[in-house]
N, C-alpha and C positions, 0 to 999 in steps of 0.2 A: 222781287218783290215777296220778301221771306222776314219770317219774326227773327227779332234781334236776342227774343228770351232763350233759354238753355230748358232743355229737360228739366235738370235739377232746380229752378228756379222757386224761393218761394218766397212769397208776399202773402200778408197779413194785415186787414184792417182791423184796429180796434172799434168795439160796438160804436165809439161815439163819429169815428173817424167814415164808417159805414151808413152813419145815419144821415152824417151831413153830404156826402153823395147822394142817398138815397131823395134826401129834401132837394137836392140842385136838379135831379133829375124829373121830380115832383112840383118843379115850381113851374107856375102860372105862364106860360107866353114867351119862353126860355125853349127856341128850337135846337136841333143838335149842331150847325153850324154857330151859332151865337152861343150855345154853352162851351165849346171849346173854344171857341174866342175870348172869352170871359175868362175863364180858367187858366188860360193862359198870363192874361194880364195879372191875377190873382194869385196864380198856381197853386191854392189850395181851397175846396168847398166850403171849407171853415171860415178862410179870410175873403170869400163873396159874402157869405151872412153876417160876419162881422164889419160889414162896410157901407158905410152911411149911404142915406138915397142919392145924395148929391155926387160920390166917389163911383157909385150902379152907374147914374144917365152919362156923369163924364167917360165912362167906359163905355158907353153907346147905346147903354139899354134903355128901353122907353120910360116912360115914370111909371105908368103901370106896371110893369114889370117889375123896376126897381120897389116900388113900394110892396108888389106881393113877394118879394123877395124879404124886403128890411122889416114885413110883419112876422116876417116867421111860420105863415100859416103853414107852410108846404112839411111843415116838420111831423103835422098830424096825420098826413097820408105814409109819410117815410117811415112811420112808427110802425102801421099797418104792414105798408111792404117789410120790412124786417121782420118782423113776425111770422110772415107768410115763406119768408125766405129761409128760415130756420126748418117752420112745416117742410119745406117742398125737398129739403137737405143739397139746397143750388148754394150757389155763391156769387156775387159780384166780379168782374174785371174790369175795372175802373179803367178811362186813361191814362192814368198815370201809373198804373199796373205795369212791371213789366215783360209781364205775360200775353200784355194785350200785344194782338199782333201788327209788325210796323208796318204792311200794305195797308190794313186800313186805318192809319193814322194820313193814308197820303192821300184817299180820296176827300170831294169837297167836305164833306157834310157826313164826318162817322160821329160813330153815336159816346156820349161820352159818355156811358156805361154797358156793361154787356150780364145779363142776366145767364149763368153759366149751370150747366148740371150734366155730370160725367165726366170722364178723360179730357181735362184742359191741357195735359201736356199736350195733348197732337196740336194745338194752337203754335205749335213752332214746327209743324212739317210742312211741307207743299202742297198745299192745297188747288182742286181744279174744279171749279161748278161742271156740273152735267143738268141738264135742266131743259123740261119739253113738256108738250103738251098733256093736260089731263084727263083727254080720251084718247090713246094713241090706239095704233094700229098694232098687229099681233108682229109685224115690220119694226115697227118703232120700239114696243119691247123689248125683241128679243137682240135686238142693236143694243140696246142699253144694257141690257144683261152684261152680254158679251165685253164692250167697253170699258165699263166701269169696273167688271170685274177685270179683267185684263192691264187698268192704269193702275185701280189700289194694288194688283200685285205687283207691279211696279217700283212701288212705292208713294204715288199722289193720293190722299186723300180728296175725296170727295165729299162736295156738297152742295147742300140742293136745297130745298125747300120744303119738303117732304109731304108735297098735295101729293094729291091723286093721280095716277097714270106715270108719267116715265120717271118725277121725283123720288115716289115711293121704289119704284125698279132700282135705280140708281142706288138706293140707301141701302137694298135689301143684297143687292149683288157685289155690293163692296162687304157687307156683314158676313157674307157669306163665304165670300174668299179669303176672310182672314184680315182685311184690312180696313182702315180707317176712313170713319165717314161723319159727317157735325149736318147737324138739321139747323136750320134758321128758321123759325117762326114766324109769324104773321100776327101771333099773340103770345098773351102771356103763358109762358113755361106751365101753369097748369092747367091750361087750357088747349086742351090734344085738338089738334085741327087736320085731318079731318078724324070725326069721332073711330071709323072701322079701323085707325092709324096706331090707336091703344099700344097695342103688343108691339108694333116696331118702334114706340118711343119707348119703351121699358129696355127695349134690347139698345137706344141707343142711349140710354142714361146710365146703363151697364156698361158695353163697350164701343161705344161711340161720345159724340158730343151734342147736346142741343144747346141751341143758343138763340136769346131774343133782346132784344133792345125796350120790348115795349115791360111794361108792369106787370107784375101777376096780378091776376085777375080779367088780365082783358081778354075778351072774347075776338074773335079770328074775324074783324070787322072787312069787309072790302078793300077799304081802301087802304088796309095795312099791310095788304101785297106784295104793290109797287114799292113801297118804303122800304119793306122787306129785303126785294132785288136787289136793292144795292150794297145789302151788305153781302149778301150769297156772292157779289160777280166781286167785294171789294176783298174779299178773303183770296180772291184767285189768284192763281197767275194765266187764266184765261176761264172762258166759258164755252162747253160745248151744249149743239145745241143739236137735239136730235128731231124732233116733231112737235111743230106750233104752226097756228094760222100765222096770218100775215102782220096782225094786228093783236096776237098773243101777251100773253104774259112773259113768256122766253124771250118774244119779241124786243120786250119792255129792259127785259135783263141783256140783252143783247148791246141794247144801243147805251145803258150804261157802263156796259164796258168798256166800250167803245170811248167813253166822253174819262173813263179812269185812264185810259191807256193801255187796258187790257187785251188781250188774245182771244182775237172769238173763232171757232170753231162752231162750225158743221156740218150733219151728216146729210147726205143725201139722199131723197127721196123721188120715189113716182112722181112725174111730175101729173098725173091726173088725179092725186090725192091731198082732199087739203087740206092735209095733216100735215105736209110735205112743204106747203106754200113759202112760210117763213124761213126755214133752213136752206132750200132752194133759192129763195130771194138773198139769204145774206153771200150766198156765194156767187151769184152776180156780181153783189156789190162788193165782193173782195175778203169774203172770211175766207177761211183753210178749210178746205175738206177735208174730210176724214173717213177714209174708210176703215181702218185699224187703227189700233193703240200707238202704232210707230210713230205714226203721221205728227201726234200728237208727240210722245216722247222726243221724237227727232227735231220738234221746233223749239223745245224748250235751250234756253242758251248754257254758255257751261257753267254759270256761278251757280245754277238751281238746279243742275247734275248733281253739281258738286255736294250739294245742300241735302238732297235725297237721299244721295248714298253714305253722306254719316249720320242719316236720322235709320238708317231702315233697320240698321243693327237696334237702335231704342227703341222703334214703333214700328216694326215689320209686322208680316202677319201672322196672325198665333196658331198658325200652323205649317208646318212645313210640306210644303205641296210634292215633293218628293215620294215624302213616306205616308202619305195621305190615303195612296189609294183610289180604286174604284167602289163606291160604294156599295153594301149587299146586292142590294135588289137589283144592281146593274152588272154588276159579276154574274149573278145568277142567271139573267137573260143572256147575259154573253156565254155563259159554260154551258147551263143545261139543255132539256130536252128542247127547248122553243128558241136555242139560237139562231137556226134559220128564219123564225119567224123577227125575231127580234132588227135582225140585218134586213129584213123586207119592208118592216115598218118604218126603220129608220131614214131606210131610204124612201119611202115614200110620202110621209111628213113633210112640209115643205116649213121652211121658217119664216114666212111671211104670211099666206096664205092657211087661215086653217081650214084645215076638211072633217067633215063629220065622220062621226061611227059609220054612219050608214055607209057614207062614202069609202070609205076605209074596209068595209065590209065588203062592196061592191067589188074593189080596187083587188083586195088580195087573194088571191084562187087557193084552192086545195087548203084552208084552213078554215077550221070553224069557228063562228062568233066566239063562243066563249073563250078559246084555244089563244082570240086577238084580244080581248077585251082582259086577258089574264095580263098577256105579256103590255099591253099599253099602262095595265095597273103598276107591273113593275118599273117600267119606263117612269111613270109619273113621280113612283117615289123616290127614284135616285135622281132627280133633276132632268132627264134628258128631253121630256117632252114635257109640254103644262097643255091642260084642260081647261077652253074658256069654257062661257055656258054653252046651252045646247050641245052639250057632248061632243064639242071641235077640238081638236085637238092642234097644236104645231110644235114644233121641233124647237129647243132654246139652243140657241145658236154658239156654241163651245167651239166651234173649230171653224 
């Protein structure tokens, strides 16, 4: 389920063509599946807008929708969208665009066009969705960072929805590992949701890719996100669920993945944690249990693996892992006078249960609180641990 486009493919719409595509998207009463169906009959948006009302009704459109198209009233909104598109530095990926992912065309209701900003060429890579709860546990965040980082370095592009929690952690892990990641918005590209992810969005515009089927200016309405999830699943060879309640958005994405004949993977969790009910139930129902990245990679078919290998030279990591070396703060902690304390803290701080600063000071004997705080700062700067609210710490699950 990979795109047939190549990294060198170029495709440019004329302003007139762009306007017709936007008008098709803005036409009243024309949903995604109906828009694609009528497009397949008339071939181009221009031909649709030049058709008579009778021809449109004969093609299966409701009289009100046919009348809306014939009237041309959608062009007023299309002009506004075109101006906003220029202001945002975004592009359109239309259904007829060779860069449009073939995997997405195979779902029941593919979007007739996508607003895109960033590195559009990574649409030609093999993608895996990583999704989960907006309120993750420390365990869920650690697992997400580890798996997203390893899968990204292996050549998979991480797709998610940039929601709080697991989605955000997946995008950041992919970026920090030098890999590729795609965020699918449930709003227009000019509405960053949640607002605290503005800096992450800027990184994605530059280093990754942001997609949306929603017109520019569309806020993040709650009803948009389940609709968005079908694209997250549709782009991907599979969906990895890390944490989520039984009836959460991630559960919806898993169901959509099954409907689209995608693989569903799930990370098992604590049976007493509500955040683990969703993935644990999916595993009971047949989802593939994931403990490490190889559980996903080994499950990919040979064609997909060949595609990954072929694309890594074009879209691979931006950094050489062997030459990257340890961060300066981590080297300092390992080699400096606090080396012993470094080892003690790394053995003491768990990956799944936060421990408070006071708890660490009580557990670590023979060292002053100022020495412990100093090494904790070095470890946090190096990315070896994470500080949570309330001066609590967990170890990042790297190994």
